KEKE-3310 file (N, C-alpha, C; in steps of 0.2 Angstrom, whole numbers, plus 5000, padded with zeros to 4 digits):
npx = (5416:5402:5382:5374:5382:5386:5375:5371:5383:5382:5369:5371:5379:5374:5364:5374:5377:5366:5363:5376:5370:5358:5361:5370:5360:5352:5347:5357:5361:5356:5369:5365:5379:5389:5387:5388:5382:5363:5351:5338:5323:5321:5327:5340:5354:5347:5349:5363:5379:5395:5409:5418:5428:5424:5430:5426:5414:5410:5402:5400:5396:5398:5407:5400:5400:5396:5394:5383:5378:5365:5368:5362:5354:5365:5357:5358:5346:5340:5331:5319:5308:5298:5300:5302:5301:5297:5296:5299:5301:5302:5311:5315:5319:5317:5317:5329:5323:5320:5318:5320:5313:5298:5305:5301:5303:5292:5282:5268:5254:5237:5222:5213:5223:5233:5227:5223:5234:5240:5233:5237:5248:5248:5242:5250:5257:5253:5236:5234:5224:5223:5224:5230:5243:5261:5270:5281:5282:5273:5280:5279:5283:5297:5295:5301:5308:5311:5319:5329:5336:5339:5345:5353:5365:5365:5359:5361:5364:5369:5376:5375:5380:5378:5379:5370:5361:5357:5358:5350:5353:5344:5348:5337:5323:5326:5323:5324:5331:5330:5335:5335:5341:5339:5330:5318:5298:5291:5280:5262:5250:5242:5246:5252:5264:5271:5285:5287:5291:5304:5313:5330:5342:5361:5368:5380:5388:5375:5363:5350:5334:5316:5303:5285:5270:5268:5259:5246:5248:5261:5267:5278:5285:5288:5282:5268:5267:5259:5254:5244:5241:5243:5258:5271:5291:5305:5321:5338:5353:5370:5387:5397:5410:5421:5413:5404:5386:5377:5360:5343:5325:5314:5295:5279:5263:5245:5234:5238:5244:5251:5260:5276:5287:5304:5313:5330:5345:5363:5372:5382:5399:5401:5416:5421:5434:5428:5413:5398:5380:5368:5357:5339:5331:5314:5302:5299:5293:5289:5274:5263:5256:5247:5243:5251:5241:5230:5221:5208:5208:5212:5199:5186:5188:5197:5201:5200)
npy = (4816:4821:4816:4820:4821:4808:4799:4804:4801:4783:4784:4787:4777:4765:4770:4769:4753:4748:4752:4748:4733:4731:4731:4725:4713:4715:4713:4711:4725:4721:4721:4730:4727:4724:4708:4702:4699:4699:4685:4692:4685:4677:4663:4652:4656:4666:4678:4682:4681:4694:4696:4706:4719:4735:4755:4766:4779:4797:4799:4786:4775:4760:4761:4760:4769:4769:4764:4752:4735:4725:4705:4693:4680:4664:4655:4658:4666:4682:4688:4695:4685:4680:4667:4651:4648:4643:4651:4661:4677:4672:4663:4642:4634:4630:4646:4651:4652:4668:4666:4663:4659:4653:4635:4626:4638:4644:4658:4663:4664:4667:4657:4664:4676:4669:4665:4676:4679:4671:4671:4686:4683:4671:4679:4690:4691:4690:4692:4702:4713:4728:4733:4722:4725:4724:4737:4742:4743:4750:4766:4766:4768:4756:4752:4743:4726:4728:4739:4737:4727:4723:4716:4720:4732:4748:4748:4753:4760:4772:4774:4784:4794:4803:4813:4801:4796:4785:4789:4784:4782:4780:4773:4768:4774:4787:4786:4787:4787:4794:4786:4790:4788:4792:4786:4792:4793:4783:4787:4795:4782:4785:4787:4786:4778:4775:4772:4767:4771:4774:4768:4767:4755:4751:4736:4729:4724:4724:4733:4737:4741:4744:4745:4755:4759:4758:4756:4751:4746:4744:4732:4717:4709:4706:4695:4695:4696:4700:4713:4720:4735:4739:4730:4729:4728:4719:4727:4719:4724:4716:4720:4707:4709:4723:4723:4717:4713:4707:4704:4703:4703:4706:4699:4706:4703:4701:4701:4699:4687:4671:4669:4678:4678:4678:4685:4685:4693:4693:4706:4719:4732:4741:4743:4750:4764:4779:4776:4784:4787:4790:4796:4793:4785:4778:4780:4786:4790:4779:4767:4764:4772:4774:4763:4768:4776:4780:4767:4758:4758:4742:4727:4722:4708:4708:4708:4721)
npz = (5752:5752:5756:5748:5733:5734:5734:5722:5711:5715:5707:5694:5688:5690:5680:5670:5670:5669:5655:5648:5650:5644:5629:5628:5628:5619:5603:5587:5576:5561:5545:5529:5518:5527:5529:5518:5499:5502:5496:5490:5494:5484:5472:5478:5469:5459:5459:5456:5467:5468:5469:5463:5464:5470:5461:5475:5471:5474:5485:5491:5481:5469:5457:5440:5429:5410:5395:5389:5381:5380:5375:5378:5386:5399:5388:5379:5372:5366:5372:5364:5366:5380:5384:5380:5363:5346:5328:5334:5327:5310:5312:5314:5322:5339:5349:5365:5379:5393:5404:5422:5435:5438:5439:5428:5416:5412:5408:5423:5419:5425:5422:5412:5407:5402:5387:5383:5381:5372:5361:5359:5354:5344:5333:5330:5319:5307:5307:5312:5327:5331:5342:5346:5338:5342:5355:5355:5340:5339:5342:5355:5370:5377:5388:5407:5411:5398:5385:5391:5387:5372:5361:5349:5335:5337:5351:5361:5382:5390:5405:5419:5434:5447:5459:5477:5465:5450:5430:5418:5400:5385:5370:5361:5355:5363:5377:5393:5413:5428:5442:5459:5477:5486:5498:5493:5495:5482:5467:5471:5467:5458:5448:5431:5421:5406:5405:5424:5438:5447:5460:5470:5476:5483:5485:5490:5477:5470:5463:5467:5460:5463:5453:5452:5448:5435:5417:5409:5396:5389:5383:5388:5379:5358:5358:5365:5377:5391:5406:5420:5428:5440:5442:5450:5447:5450:5449:5450:5446:5447:5446:5439:5433:5432:5419:5415:5419:5426:5425:5432:5433:5440:5441:5446:5449:5456:5446:5435:5435:5440:5451:5459:5444:5437:5425:5414:5410:5402:5402:5393:5392:5382:5373:5361:5354:5358:5354:5357:5359:5345:5335:5339:5324:5324:5320:5309:5294:5291:5286:5292:5300:5307:5314:5326:5333:5349:5360:5366:5384:5394:5399:5410:5408:5403:5389:5371)
capx = (5411:5396:5378:5371:5388:5385:5369:5371:5387:5379:5364:5375:5383:5368:5358:5377:5377:5357:5362:5376:5365:5354:5364:5374:5354:5351:5350:5362:5359:5362:5371:5367:5385:5391:5384:5386:5374:5356:5345:5333:5320:5323:5328:5347:5358:5343:5353:5374:5384:5401:5417:5423:5433:5421:5430:5419:5411:5415:5395:5400:5392:5402:5408:5400:5398:5399:5388:5385:5371:5365:5371:5357:5357:5366:5353:5359:5340:5340:5325:5314:5303:5301:5295:5304:5297:5298:5294:5301:5308:5306:5318:5308:5321:5314:5321:5328:5317:5324:5313:5326:5311:5299:5310:5300:5306:5285:5275:5264:5248:5232:5220:5212:5227:5238:5223:5222:5243:5243:5229:5241:5256:5248:5238:5253:5263:5250:5232:5232:5220:5225:5224:5237:5251:5268:5271:5287:5278:5268:5285:5277:5293:5294:5293:5307:5316:5311:5321:5336:5337:5339:5352:5356:5367:5359:5356:5365:5363:5374:5375:5380:5382:5377:5377:5364:5357:5357:5353:5351:5352:5343:5348:5332:5317:5329:5320:5328:5326:5335:5337:5335:5344:5341:5324:5312:5294:5287:5274:5257:5248:5238:5251:5252:5267:5275:5293:5284:5294:5312:5320:5336:5348:5366:5368:5387:5391:5370:5358:5340:5328:5309:5299:5278:5267:5266:5253:5244:5248:5265:5271:5285:5290:5286:5275:5258:5265:5257:5252:5240:5244:5245:5262:5278:5296:5311:5327:5343:5361:5373:5392:5402:5418:5422:5411:5401:5382:5369:5351:5339:5320:5305:5286:5272:5257:5239:5229:5242:5250:5249:5265:5282:5293:5308:5319:5336:5348:5370:5375:5393:5400:5406:5425:5423:5436:5423:5408:5390:5374:5365:5350:5334:5326:5314:5294:5303:5294:5285:5271:5258:5256:5238:5242:5252:5235:5229:5215:5204:5209:5210:5193:5190:5188:5204:5196:5200)
capy = (4813:4822:4811:4820:4815:4799:4797:4806:4795:4776:4784:4788:4772:4763:4771:4766:4746:4747:4753:4741:4727:4734:4734:4717:4710:4718:4713:4714:4727:4717:4727:4725:4728:4715:4699:4699:4703:4691:4683:4697:4684:4671:4653:4653:4659:4668:4680:4681:4684:4697:4697:4710:4724:4739:4758:4766:4785:4804:4793:4776:4770:4757:4768:4757:4774:4770:4762:4745:4734:4717:4700:4687:4674:4659:4650:4663:4673:4692:4696:4697:4679:4674:4659:4646:4649:4639:4650:4666:4679:4668:4655:4638:4630:4634:4652:4648:4660:4669:4665:4661:4657:4646:4631:4627:4642:4649:4665:4658:4665:4665:4655:4672:4680:4666:4663:4680:4680:4667:4674:4688:4677:4666:4683:4694:4690:4686:4697:4707:4718:4736:4730:4717:4728:4728:4742:4743:4746:4758:4769:4768:4769:4750:4749:4740:4728:4725:4744:4736:4721:4722:4716:4722:4737:4754:4749:4754:4763:4773:4774:4789:4794:4808:4808:4797:4794:4785:4792:4781:4786:4776:4775:4766:4779:4791:4786:4789:4784:4794:4785:4791:4782:4794:4783:4794:4789:4781:4793:4790:4776:4788:4790:4778:4779:4768:4768:4767:4778:4768:4770:4761:4755:4745:4728:4727:4727:4723:4739:4733:4745:4747:4750:4754:4766:4757:4758:4743:4747:4743:4724:4716:4706:4705:4687:4699:4693:4709:4714:4726:4739:4735:4723:4731:4725:4721:4725:4718:4724:4712:4718:4700:4714:4729:4724:4714:4713:4698:4707:4701:4704:4701:4707:4704:4706:4694:4702:4693:4681:4665:4669:4682:4675:4681:4685:4686:4690:4696:4714:4721:4739:4743:4747:4752:4771:4783:4778:4788:4788:4792:4799:4786:4787:4774:4779:4792:4787:4775:4767:4762:4777:4774:4759:4768:4779:4776:4762:4759:4752:4733:4730:4718:4702:4703:4712:4728)
capz = (5747:5753:5755:5740:5728:5734:5729:5711:5708:5714:5704:5688:5689:5691:5673:5663:5671:5664:5648:5647:5651:5639:5623:5627:5627:5613:5596:5587:5569:5551:5539:5523:5517:5531:5527:5507:5496:5502:5491:5488:5492:5476:5475:5478:5463:5451:5458:5457:5469:5466:5475:5461:5470:5461:5464:5473:5470:5481:5489:5492:5474:5466:5445:5434:5422:5405:5388:5389:5379:5379:5375:5381:5393:5399:5388:5370:5368:5365:5374:5361:5368:5386:5386:5374:5356:5342:5324:5331:5320:5306:5316:5314:5328:5349:5351:5372:5382:5399:5412:5427:5438:5441:5436:5421:5412:5408:5414:5427:5418:5426:5413:5409:5405:5395:5383:5380:5378:5366:5352:5354:5348:5336:5329:5330:5313:5302:5307:5320:5325:5331:5349:5343:5338:5348:5358:5348:5332:5337:5341:5364:5376:5378:5399:5409:5412:5389:5385:5393:5381:5362:5359:5341:5337:5339:5354:5368:5384:5397:5414:5423:5440:5451:5469:5478:5461:5444:5423:5412:5394:5380:5363:5359:5360:5368:5382:5399:5419:5433:5451:5465:5479:5494:5498:5493:5490:5474:5467:5468:5461:5452:5442:5429:5415:5399:5410:5431:5444:5450:5466:5470:5483:5484:5490:5491:5470:5466:5463:5468:5459:5463:5449:5450:5444:5424:5417:5409:5390:5389:5379:5389:5372:5355:5359:5367:5385:5397:5414:5422:5429:5445:5441:5450:5443:5456:5446:5450:5440:5449:5439:5441:5434:5426:5414:5414:5423:5426:5423:5436:5437:5444:5440:5451:5448:5456:5442:5431:5434:5448:5457:5457:5441:5436:5422:5415:5404:5404:5399:5394:5393:5377:5374:5356:5356:5353:5354:5356:5359:5342:5335:5337:5321:5323:5318:5306:5286:5293:5281:5295:5309:5308:5318:5335:5337:5356:5359:5371:5390:5392:5402:5418:5405:5395:5379:5371)
cpx = (5405:5388:5375:5374:5389:5379:5368:5379:5386:5371:5367:5380:5377:5365:5365:5378:5369:5360:5368:5378:5362:5359:5369:5367:5351:5351:5356:5359:5362:5364:5372:5372:5390:5390:5385:5381:5369:5352:5337:5324:5317:5325:5337:5349:5354:5348:5361:5373:5393:5403:5420:5420:5430:5427:5425:5421:5412:5408:5395:5397:5397:5400:5409:5396:5401:5395:5389:5377:5371:5367:5368:5361:5361:5362:5353:5350:5343:5335:5320:5308:5307:5303:5299:5299:5301:5295:5296:5305:5310:5312:5312:5315:5316:5320:5322:5325:5322:5325:5321:5322:5304:5302:5308:5299:5298:5283:5271:5257:5243:5228:5222:5217:5232:5234:5220:5232:5244:5240:5233:5245:5254:5245:5243:5257:5259:5240:5230:5226:5223:5226:5230:5244:5255:5267:5276:5284:5276:5273:5286:5283:5291:5295:5301:5304:5318:5317:5329:5339:5339:5349:5358:5361:5364:5356:5355:5361:5368:5369:5380:5377:5382:5377:5367:5359:5357:5355:5356:5348:5350:5344:5340:5325:5319:5327:5328:5325:5330:5332:5337:5339:5343:5332:5322:5306:5294:5281:5269:5252:5244:5241:5253:5259:5272:5282:5294:5290:5297:5314:5324:5339:5351:5365:5379:5387:5382:5363:5350:5336:5323:5306:5293:5275:5267:5261:5253:5242:5254:5266:5278:5288:5286:5279:5265:5263:5264:5256:5246:5243:5246:5251:5270:5283:5301:5317:5331:5348:5365:5380:5396:5409:5416:5416:5408:5392:5379:5365:5348:5332:5314:5296:5283:5267:5249:5238:5230:5241:5249:5256:5269:5286:5298:5313:5324:5344:5356:5373:5380:5394:5404:5411:5426:5424:5429:5416:5401:5386:5369:5356:5346:5330:5320:5305:5294:5300:5291:5278:5262:5257:5250:5239:5247:5245:5235:5224:5217:5209:5208:5202:5191:5191:5192:5206:5200:5194)
cpy = (4817:4817:4814:4818:4813:4796:4798:4801:4789:4780:4785:4782:4764:4763:4767:4759:4746:4748:4749:4734:4729:4733:4725:4712:4713:4717:4715:4717:4725:4725:4723:4724:4720:4709:4697:4701:4696:4693:4686:4690:4679:4665:4656:4653:4661:4674:4683:4684:4689:4698:4704:4718:4729:4744:4760:4777:4790:4798:4785:4772:4767:4762:4763:4764:4769:4769:4753:4742:4728:4711:4695:4683:4668:4653:4652:4667:4678:4693:4696:4690:4680:4669:4658:4648:4646:4647:4659:4672:4675:4662:4651:4633:4631:4640:4649:4654:4661:4670:4662:4657:4658:4642:4628:4632:4645:4652:4661:4663:4662:4663:4658:4673:4675:4663:4670:4683:4674:4667:4681:4686:4675:4673:4689:4698:4690:4690:4701:4711:4727:4736:4728:4719:4729:4736:4748:4745:4750:4764:4770:4767:4759:4747:4745:4732:4728:4729:4738:4730:4720:4722:4717:4728:4741:4756:4749:4756:4767:4774:4778:4792:4801:4807:4809:4798:4790:4786:4785:4780:4781:4777:4775:4771:4785:4790:4787:4788:4788:4789:4784:4783:4785:4791:4784:4788:4785:4788:4790:4787:4778:4786:4786:4779:4773:4764:4766:4774:4772:4773:4764:4762:4751:4743:4727:4729:4724:4729:4735:4740:4745:4746:4751:4761:4766:4754:4752:4741:4745:4730:4723:4713:4705:4700:4689:4699:4702:4710:4719:4733:4739:4730:4732:4726:4727:4720:4724:4718:4722:4714:4712:4706:4718:4728:4723:4714:4707:4703:4705:4706:4703:4703:4701:4708:4701:4695:4698:4689:4678:4667:4677:4678:4680:4679:4685:4686:4697:4701:4715:4727:4737:4748:4750:4760:4774:4785:4780:4787:4790:4794:4793:4789:4780:4775:4783:4790:4780:4773:4764:4765:4775:4769:4760:4775:4775:4771:4761:4754:4748:4734:4723:4710:4703:4705:4718:4727)
cpz = (5752:5752:5747:5733:5729:5732:5721:5709:5707:5710:5695:5682:5689:5686:5667:5666:5669:5655:5646:5646:5643:5630:5622:5626:5620:5606:5591:5578:5562:5549:5533:5519:5521:5530:5520:5505:5497:5495:5489:5491:5488:5478:5476:5470:5459:5451:5459:5463:5467:5472:5472:5466:5465:5465:5466:5474:5475:5487:5490:5486:5473:5460:5443:5428:5414:5400:5388:5382:5380:5378:5376:5385:5392:5391:5377:5370:5367:5366:5371:5359:5373:5389:5378:5369:5352:5334:5325:5326:5313:5306:5317:5320:5335:5349:5359:5375:5389:5404:5418:5432:5436:5435:5429:5416:5407:5413:5419:5428:5425:5420:5412:5404:5401:5388:5378:5376:5373:5358:5353:5350:5342:5330:5327:5322:5308:5305:5313:5321:5326:5337:5350:5345:5342:5350:5355:5341:5331:5341:5352:5366:5378:5385:5401:5412:5401:5386:5384:5390:5375:5365:5350:5342:5336:5345:5362:5373:5388:5405:5417:5430:5443:5459:5470:5473:5455:5438:5421:5404:5388:5373:5361:5362:5363:5376:5387:5409:5424:5440:5452:5468:5486:5498:5500:5490:5483:5473:5469:5465:5457:5448:5436:5421:5414:5407:5415:5431:5449:5455:5470:5475:5480:5488:5488:5480:5465:5468:5465:5465:5460:5457:5449:5444:5434:5423:5411:5398:5388:5385:5385:5387:5365:5355:5362:5375:5388:5401:5414:5423:5436:5446:5445:5449:5448:5449:5450:5444:5446:5444:5443:5439:5431:5422:5410:5420:5421:5427:5426:5432:5437:5442:5442:5450:5450:5451:5436:5430:5443:5455:5453:5450:5438:5430:5420:5409:5403:5398:5399:5392:5386:5374:5368:5357:5353:5353:5359:5355:5352:5340:5334:5329:5319:5323:5314:5298:5287:5291:5285:5301:5310:5314:5327:5334:5344:5354:5368:5379:5391:5399:5407:5415:5399:5390:5380:5365)
residu = (UNK:UNK:UNK:UNK:UNK:UNK:UNK:UNK:UNK:UNK:UNK:UNK:UNK:UNK:UNK:UNK:UNK:UNK:UNK:UNK:UNK:UNK:UNK:UNK:UNK:UNK:UNK:UNK:UNK:UNK:UNK:UNK:UNK:UNK:UNK:UNK:UNK:UNK:UNK:UNK:UNK:UNK:UNK:UNK:UNK:UNK:UNK:UNK:UNK:UNK:UNK:UNK:UNK:UNK:UNK:UNK:UNK:UNK:UNK:UNK:UNK:UNK:UNK:UNK:UNK:UNK:UNK:UNK:UNK:UNK:UNK:UNK:UNK:UNK:UNK:UNK:UNK:UNK:UNK:UNK:UNK:UNK:UNK:UNK:UNK:UNK:UNK:UNK:UNK:UNK:UNK:UNK:UNK:UNK:UNK:UNK:UNK:UNK:UNK:UNK:UNK:UNK:UNK:UNK:UNK:UNK:UNK:UNK:UNK:UNK:UNK:UNK:UNK:UNK:UNK:UNK:UNK:UNK:UNK:UNK:UNK:UNK:UNK:UNK:UNK:UNK:UNK:UNK:UNK:UNK:UNK:UNK:UNK:UNK:UNK:UNK:UNK:UNK:UNK:UNK:UNK:UNK:UNK:UNK:UNK:UNK:UNK:UNK:UNK:UNK:UNK:UNK:UNK:UNK:UNK:UNK:UNK:UNK:UNK:UNK:UNK:UNK:UNK:UNK:UNK:UNK:UNK:UNK:UNK:UNK:UNK:UNK:UNK:UNK:UNK:UNK:UNK:UNK:UNK:UNK:UNK:UNK:UNK:UNK:UNK:UNK:UNK:UNK:UNK:UNK:UNK:UNK:UNK:UNK:UNK:UNK:UNK:UNK:UNK:UNK:UNK:UNK:UNK:UNK:UNK:UNK:UNK:UNK:UNK:UNK:UNK:UNK:UNK:UNK:UNK:UNK:UNK:UNK:UNK:UNK:UNK:UNK:UNK:UNK:UNK:UNK:UNK:UNK:UNK:UNK:UNK:UNK:UNK:UNK:UNK:UNK:UNK:UNK:UNK:UNK:UNK:UNK:UNK:UNK:UNK:UNK:UNK:UNK:UNK:UNK:UNK:UNK:UNK:UNK:UNK:UNK:UNK:UNK:UNK:UNK:UNK:UNK:UNK:UNK:UNK:UNK:UNK:UNK:UNK:UNK:UNK:UNK:UNK:UNK:UNK:UNK:UNK:UNK:UNK:UNK:UNK:UNK:UNK:UNK:UNK:UNK:UNK:UNK:UNK:UNK:UNK:UNK:UNK:UNK:UNK:UNK:UNK:UNK:UNK:UNK:UNK:UNK:UNK:UNK)
# end
């Protein structure tokens, strides 16, 4: 071997040794799937783990297509109220709430926001102003996650899956959600919508959906719970088995809440043969249509 070839061989060997050394010293790149589902920064157990062996679609998604409906959470609530309350829809007993975090089961409102919510809660069934009328009664879109939590007949939704996306069709108000899974960014923050803008990613059997661009007109519950247009909602759809979803949703809005907080419900697959979504006649023939008109936006002091 001449000197030129010998120098080239030594040079290549040196590069190979350096590459091998760097690969040895470099930290391993974690895999979202290899270590099991993450806790997403929430307290242990808030987002359940799942060992269900789901069938896979061609793009790698777990196959979860079907028609579903909320059935309640571990406390038996149907999602009408968020915090434990008495007198909800005429019920004289305490109706359990659906808060999983914080531990006291109460929404961590800022003081001004809790005072405003309490006023709406106390007057909404007796002497509401136009601004206090619930968005559901106005026929406006429910928002997320409230639209997932109907636990009454005729309130199902259908999950369809296409390549790198999920489509949810709701019977209620004929709403729908298209949730891309391809990593595209959210839309411009100036665009605000009742249903917000969703982006998803699978972690094992948990679909994490980040929802932004939410307006401040929708209500979180019939009891007047609300947020500002800076609200971010993070959903965790965990399939425990082929027919059961443990749904969690975390609300983050420093303008209204002192900390993020999380609610949850159980959702089950409907197996009735031939079940299909039907026409939703929610406001036709309503005698209070004057209450469905638009109202001024919220001002800085929280008043309408």
